[in-house]
N, C-alpha and C positions, 0 to 999 in steps of 0.2 A: 505633401507640398513642402518643398525645401525652403530654407531661409533665403536662398538666392532668388527664388521665384517671387516670394512675397513675405514681407516682414510680418511676423506674428507678435513678437515681443520686443518692445523698446520704449523706455520712458526716460527722458532727459530733462524734464521740468515738471512743475506742478500746474502749468497753465497752457501748455501747448495744446493744439486742437486734439480732443479726445477721439480716438478711432476704434478702440476695442477695450472692453473691461469685463471683469468677472462680477457677477451679482448672484444673489440668492433671494428669491421672493419669500415673504413670510409663509411658513408651512404650518401644518396642523399642530406641530409641537409647541408653537407659541401659545396656542389655545389651551395647552395642558399645564401651563405654569400656574401654580397655586401659591397663595400668600405665604404659607409656611416655608416654601422653598425658593421664593422669588429672589431673595438676596444671595442664596447659595448659587443660583443660576444667573447672578449678576444683573438682575432686574430690580428696580426700585418699586415697581408696582406690577399688577397684572394688567394685561391689555385685552381690548375687545378685538378679536382677530378679524372678523368680517369688516369692521370699520377700517382697521389698519390696511386691509387688502384693497377693498373696493373704493374707498373714499380717499385713500392716501397713497399707498405704494403703487397701485396701478397707474396713477398719474406719473410717477417716477419712471416706470417702465415705458410708458408712451413717449415721454419727452426724450428719454435716452434713444429710443428707436428712431424718432424723428431726426435726431442729430447724427446718429451713427449708422442706421440701417433703414432709411426712409421707405424703401420699397416694400418693407414688411408691414407698413402701417398707413402710408399716405392714401387718403380717400376711403379708408376703411373704418374710421372711428365709430360711425353710427352702427355699423354691422357688429364690430367687436364688442361694443358696450350695450347691445340690445338685450332686453330682459331674457330672451330665449337662448342667449349664447352660453349661459352657465359659466362664464369666465374661462372657457376652455382655451382661449387664446393665451392665457397667462399660466396655464398648468402644464408643467413639463411632461406629465404622464399621458396627456391627451394628444390625439392625432392632429388637432387644430392648434397646437402650441406654436408660438411664433418662431422658435428654434433659429435664432440668429447666431452667426459666427462673429458678430460685432458686439452685441449685448449678450454675453455668454452666461448661461444659467448653469451653476455648479451641479444641480441635481441631474441635468441632462448629461454633463460630462461624466458624472459618476455612473449613470446607467450605461453609458457607452463602454467604459472599461470593464464593467461587470459582465459584458458579453463574453469575455475571455474566462474560461472555466478555471484556469489556474489562479488568475487574479481574484476571481470570485471566492475560491476556497480560502486563499490567504487572507483576504480582507474580512470575510466572515469570522475566521478564526481570531484575527486581531481584535475586531470589535467585541466579540464575545469574551475574549480574555480581559480586555479593558473594563467591560461592563459586568463581568462576573456572571455570565449567562449559563443556564443549564445546558447539558448535552442535548436535551430534547429541543430546546429553543434553537440551538445551533443547527440541528437537522431541519427544523421548520423553516429557517431562513434559507437553507440550501435549496429548498423546493420552490422558492419564489423566482419569478422571472426577473431579469435585470432591472426593468423599469419599476416594478413593485418593490424590489429589494432596495433600490436606491432611495425610494421614498421612506421605507421603513428605517433604514440605517440613519437617515437624517432626523425623522420625526419621532422615532422610537415607538411608533404606533403601527400595529399589524392590522390586517384588513377588517377584522371584527371589532375594531376600535379598542383593542387591548393595548395597553402601554407595557411593552416588554422590557424596556430600559429607558433611562431619562432622555428627554428630547435635548437637542442642542440649539436653543432659541437664539443664541448669539451668532449663528451661522449667517444671518443676514448681514453681519458686519464683516464683509469679505476682505476689507483692508487689512484686518489683523492676521490673516492666515499666511500672507506673504507680501513681498514688495518687489517690484521690478526696478532694477537699477541699471540704466543703460540697456544692455542686452542680457542681463543676468537676472535670475529669480532667486531672491533670498527667502527661504522658508523660515517661518517664525516658530517660536516656542512659547506657547501661552503660559501666563502666570497662574491661572486658576484651573483647578481640576475640571470644572464644568466645560472647559474648552479643549480638553485633550483630544476628544474624538474629531474635532474640527481639524486639528493639526495632522492627525493620522490620515483623514480623507484627503487633505490637500497634498500630502506626500504621495499618496497612491495616484491621484489625478495628474500631478505634474510629471511624475516619472513614467506614467503608463499611457496617457492619452495621446493619440496621434497629433493633436493640435500642437503639442509641445515637443514632438519627437526630435526636431532639429536642435533643440535647446538643452538636451539632457546633460551635456557637459557644462552647461552654464547654470545649473541649479545648485545653489549653495545652501549648506546646512551648517549650523554651529553646534559643536558638541558640548555636552555638560563638562564642567571642570572635573578632572580626574579626582576620584574619591570624594566628590562634594557631598555624597550621601553619608560620609563619616563625620562631617562637620557638625557643630552644635546647631540646633534649630534656631535659637535666638540670634538675630543678626547674621544670618548666613549670607554674606555678601558674595559668596562664590557661586551661588545658584545662578543658572543661566535661564533667564526668561526674556523674551523679546516679542513685541506685538507691533503690527504694521502702522498703527496710529502714532507710533513714536519714531517713524522713519519717513523722511521727506527728501525727494530728489529735487533740489531747487535749481540744479544746473548739471550738465553732464560730468563736470569735474568736482561737484560739491554736493555732499550728502549731509543732512541733519539727522542726529539720533538723540532721542529724549531718554533721560533716566527718570523714571516716574514710578507710580504705583504698580505698573505692569512690566516695566523693562528695567533690568538690573544693571549695575555698573559693570559686572563681569561680562554680561552679554555685549554691552557697548565696547568694552575693551577688545573682545574677540573679533567683533565686526570691524572695528578700526584696523586692527592688524591684518585680518584676512583680506579686506578690500585693498589695502595698500600693497600687500604682498602680491596680489593678482593684477595690480595696476588698473583697477576698475575706476577709481576716482583719485583726485589729487589732494583734496582736503575734506575733512570731516569735522563738523562742529557738533560737539556734545552739549546738550542743553539739559541741565539738571533742574527739574522743577519739584515743588513740594509733593511729597507722597500723600496725596489727598484724593478721596473719591471724586470730589467735584472737578478735579483736573484730569485725572486718569491717564491721558496721553497728551503729547504736545499739540496734537491737532484739535484738542478741545479748547486751547487758549489762543491759537492763531492758525490761519490758512492764507494762501495767496489768491488774490483776485486778478491782478495784472502784474506786468513787470515791475511797475512802480506803485502798486496799491496792495495793501494787506489789511485783513480784518483781524483784530486782536482784543484781548481782555486788558482793559486799562490798568488793572492791578499790577501788571508787569511793565508799565510804562515808565519812562524817565520823568514824566509829569507827575505832580503830586495829585492824587485823587481827592476830591472834595467829598469825604464821607460825612454822613449825618453826625452832627454833634462833635466834630473834631476840628478845632481851630488850628491855625499854623503853629502856635506855641505848643499845643498839646501834641501835635504830630512830631515836632522836632524833639520834644522831651522824651516821648515814648520810643522814637526811632523805629526802624523796620523790625518786625518780628522775625526771629531766626527761621521759624518754620515756613515763613512766607517768602523767603529769599529765592532767587533764581541764579544759577551759576552757569556761565557760558564759556566754553573752552574750545578753541579751534585748532585742530591738529593738521599739519601739512606733511604730505608724504616725503618731501625733500628734506624736512628737518623736524621730525616728530618730537624731539626733545625740547624744542623751544616753541611752545604753543602761543597763540594769540588769545587774549582775554577780552571779552566784551562786557560792558557794564549793565546793559539792559537789552531787551528784545528789539526795541526800535533801532538801536545802534547796529545790531547784527543784520536785521532785515534791510535796513538802508544800505549797508555794505553789500549785501547780496544783489540788490537792485542796481546799484551804481557800478560795482566792480565785476561781479559775475555776469550780470545780464546787460552790462554796458548801457544802461538806461540814462538818457540825458534829461528826462523830465523829473520834476520834483517828486520825491517819494512821499506818498500819502498814507495815512492810517485811518481806517474806519473802526470805531471802537464799539464793543459790545454794549448794548443799552445806551448808545450815544454818550458813553462815559458819565452817566448819571446814576448815582446811588438811589435806590437799591436795584435799579433796572439792569445795571451792568452785570451783577452776579446772578440775578434771576435769569436773565436771558442767556448768559454763558452756560448755565445749568441745562437750558433747553437748546443748546448747540448753536447759538448765534455765531460762533467763531468756526464752526465745523462745516465749511462750504465746499462744494465740488465744482471746479471749473470745467465746463464743457468745452470752452475755448477761452482765449485770453479776454477777460473782461465780462464774460457771461457765466454766471454762477447760479447754483441751486441752493436754496435755503428754506427754512421753515417759516410758515406764515404767521406764527404766533409771537415772533420776536419784534414787537411793534417799534420799540425805540431804536433797535438796530436798523430796521427798515427805514426809519426816519433819518438815521445817519447816512445810509446809502443815498437817499434822495438829496440830502444836503451836499453830498460829495459829487452830485451830478449824474447819478445812475438812474436809469429808468427802472421802475418796479412793475412787474406784471404777474398776475396770478396764472398758474399753469393752465387752468381751464380756459381762460381767455386766450392765452397764447396758442394752445392746441387748436382752438376754433379759428384763429387767424391763419394758422398753417393750413388747415383744411380748406379754408376759403381762398388760399393762395394770396392773402393780403400781405404776408411777409414770409421769409424763409429763415432757417437757422443761419445761413451764410450772411444774411443781412443784419442780424442782431449785433449790437455793440453796446458795451457798458450797461449791462442789464442784470438785475437780480430777479430770478424766477422763483416765485413763492409756491410752495406745495403744502397742502393741508397736513397738520402734524399733531393733532390731539393725542392720538395713540402712538404714533411712531416716536414721539419725544419721550414717552414713558420708558422706552427701551434704552435710553441714554446713549444715543449716537445719531449723528447727522449724516448727510449724504457723502461727506468725505469718508466716514466710517463704512457706509454701505456701498463701497465701490473699491475694486482692486484694478486700477488701470493697467492694462497690458501693453497698450500702444498709444502713444501720443506723437503728434508731429513735432519736430524740432522747432523751437522758436527763434533760433539764431538766424 
């Protein structure tokens, strides 16, 4: 299918109607994470896999299908979730898998490309080299069918439940493997060793799957700085790491890039120069946030809800936070802590040597709403934890700011962030639990097209342990323009 016949890839905003995205449902590798390795694999805790799947992520899959590919699910919920179904609808290796080309499962794409024997040989060799596998293990993998091999490469687990190499539990956070900027795909370079296999698989999928065949010339990669491996380990600012949670397309001409715990200044520099040289965008705002685990990416401290509505952590607000035990005199005398500062610099293609500086996030986001998106309505901010200490930081930790817009004004979030939900209600949003909404869809009491200004809540006891929300668990491939 050529690009002329049907657009597969294009993202020009954060809130345009979502039409296609990449996801990966929790696999058995998540159930192999042990306490001694949890932090090495970027988890704060171990999760209960079946709860995460059945009571949490499955709801995410169903709501995505109802919005993006309703023919796969409408009128079938009772059948899909029946006890005798064994969840085959959700499992890429099963014949009853939903297999949508709108809600696109990475494990399915990987199995597709492994049908090609040459790609299969190359990818097995690459994975085994990265993971230090024995020659016998490599031959064992060669004997597997594409469907089984796809599952093994992702989970690390072979049929007899043997773990032959580490799982990649962070693969559910598909945002970080790449980002679509207009009609281009920027492949990312993860900061942590635990995610190297994800980047390798993403590269093979985007360059080899027929779904992206028309876009091969539009796939962008950033190289490592020449001889970076000769530089000192301490303060190696020339290392290139970039993750998708630090990149936001807020307008077809405007990109945001975060410099964070996971994305380096050198990566941001290269992306700015590359995108300007290729005339992909006209301005890029670099947001340097504290290198702290509780922030991780810029999408953990703010995301967009509507043209004129943003959800954000009040710690980066122009307003003074009322922290416990801190009176106005104390705050002024202490001043802002250097490690908590945020720096915002906007580069413009026509004059990169004279950037524009913003004092705070609210100023930048207001400028985006008013000038990029030409919104005449008052710009509003919904704050994590309703801007109340200690709920602001507690709920930011459980991804109160990490929301996915299914369309403008309709977003997905976790049900555990009570004070943030309270702030949405006070801002005039309807709040509905995903189970109730799916029931309303099945009874034809409402439709996705009819929903406006709505926060959809999804159970999150186990998902939140993985330290990522629905913005993280999605890589949008296609959104409608909002202009």
